[in-house]
C-alpha positions in Angstrom: -5.3 -2.8 17.7 -5.2 -1.0 14.7 -2.2 1.6 14.3 -3.2 4.8 14.9 -2.1 8.2 13.9 1.5 9.1 15.4 2.2 5.5 16.2 5.6 4.2 14.3 5.8 1.5 11.4 6.3 -1.6 12.8 9.3 -4.0 11.6 8.5 -5.4 8.3 10.2 -7.0 5.8 8.4 -7.0 2.0 9.3 -8.1 -1.5 9.5 -6.6 -4.3 10.7 -7.3 -8.1 13.6 -6.2 -9.6 15.6 -6.8 -12.8 17.1 -9.2 -10.9 14.5 -10.9 -9.4 13.2 -10.5 -6.2 14.4 -8.6 -3.7 13.7 -8.1 0.1 12.8 -4.5 1.2 12.7 -3.7 5.0 10.1 -1.1 6.4 13.1 1.0 7.9 14.6 1.0 4.2 10.9 2.2 2.9 10.2 4.5 5.6 13.3 6.1 7.9 14.0 9.6 6.4 11.7 9.9 3.7 8.1 11.5 3.7 5.9 8.2 2.3 2.3 7.5 0.8 1.3 3.9 1.0 -1.9 2.3 0.4 -3.1 -1.3 0.7 -6.0 -3.4 -1.4 -7.6 -6.7 -0.5 -5.8 -8.6 -3.6 -4.2 -7.3 -6.7 -6.1 -7.9 -10.2 -9.7 -7.6 -8.1 -12.4 -5.5 -9.8 -12.6 -2.4 -6.9 -8.5 -3.0 -6.3 -7.6 -3.1 -11.1 -10.8 -0.6 -11.6 -10.3 2.4 -9.0 -8.1 1.9 -6.5 -4.3 1.2 -8.0 -5.5 3.3 -11.4 -6.4 6.3 -9.2 -2.8 6.7 -8.0 -1.3 6.1 -11.2 -2.8 9.0 -12.7 -2.4 11.2 -9.2 1.8 9.7 -8.3 3.3 12.4 -10.1 0.7 15.4 -8.2 1.7 13.3 -5.2 4.6 13.4 -5.2 4.9 17.1 -5.9 3.5 17.2 -2.2 7.0 16.3 -1.1 6.4 12.6 -0.8 9.0 10.7 -1.8 7.6 7.2 -2.6 4.2 6.0 -3.1 3.3 2.8 -2.9 0.7 -0.2 -3.3 1.1 -3.2 -1.0 -1.3 -6.3 -0.8 -1.3 -9.7 0.3 -0.3 -11.4 -2.4 3.2 -12.7 -3.7 6.0 -10.7 -5.2 5.3 -12.1 -9.1 1.2 -11.3 -8.6 2.2 -7.6 -7.8 4.8 -7.5 -10.5 2.5 -8.0 -12.9 -0.6 -6.4 -11.8 2.1 -3.1 -11.6 3.0 -3.9 -15.1 -0.6 -4.5 -16.5 -1.7 -1.4 -14.3 1.0 1.1 -16.0 2.1 1.4 -12.3 5.9 1.7 -12.9 5.6 5.2 -10.7 4.2 2.9 -7.3 6.6 0.7 -5.7 4.7 -2.6 -5.8 5.2 -4.7 -2.3 4.3 -8.1 -1.7 3.1 -8.7 2.0 2.5 -12.7 0.9 2.3 -14.2 4.2 0.1 -10.6 5.4 2.7 -9.9 8.1 2.6 -6.2 7.9 -1.1 -6.2 7.7 -1.2 -8.4 10.6 1.6 -5.9 12.5 -0.8 -3.0 11.5 -3.5 -4.9 12.7 -5.5 -4.3 9.5 -6.0 -7.5 8.1 -9.7 -8.2 6.9 -11.1 -12.5 6.7 -11.5 -13.2 3.1 -11.9 -17.0 3.3 -15.6 -16.3 2.3 -14.5 -15.4 -1.4 -11.6 -17.9 -0.9 -9.0 -15.7 -0.7 -7.9 -16.0 3.4 -6.4 -13.4 5.6 -5.7 -10.3 3.7 -5.2 -6.8 4.0 -7.5 -4.3 4.6 -8.2 -1.4 2.3 -6.3 1.9 3.8 -3.9 4.2 2.9 -1.1 6.1 5.0 0.7 9.3 5.4 4.0 8.1 6.8 6.9 10.8 7.4 10.1 9.5 8.6 8.4 6.4 10.4 5.5 7.5 12.0 2.1 8.0 10.6 0.7 11.0 9.8 -2.4 10.1 8.3 -4.1 6.7 8.0 -7.4 6.5 6.1 -9.4 2.9 6.6 -12.5 2.4 3.9 -14.1 -0.7 5.9 -16.3 -1.1 3.0 -16.3 0.2 -0.4 -13.7 2.7 -2.0 -13.4 6.6 -0.4 -11.6 7.9 2.4 -8.0 5.5 0.8 -8.5 7.5 -2.8 -5.7 9.1 -4.2 -7.8 12.4 -4.0 -8.4 11.8 -0.5 -4.9 11.4 -0.3 -3.9 14.8 -2.2 -6.6 16.3 0.3 -4.6 15.3 3.4 -1.7 16.4 1.5 -2.7 19.6 1.0 
């Protein structure tokens, strides 16, 4: 069963790139006492993720933060180096790019998909959440395509 509105975010550790190299970020450090929009993509540099999903948040990050959001986070089952390179290539400097390299967060959420048919192994489903102080306020999962988890949909949910 996947995470639901009203549930608390599970404990997890991510990796992010800093000026000093890779750094661990815990879910408690990320979500506790903050309002966070987190969205997940099946893979960095993949067509829909690169052409539509991440760019929508890059364009809308200031509008999202103007609605009282402290941090906008993108996560994917990729390593920290790939997430860093994708963020730089996408001008996503105002979005926190977090690597869930072993899919542990996606698994804890119950939001994995089997990408082995594409040679991608276990991946995260495409989703977006609004999390307030560690509790899920809004959850939108795209089982196919990109519609429910867009930046525009999150902005509407924040209104």
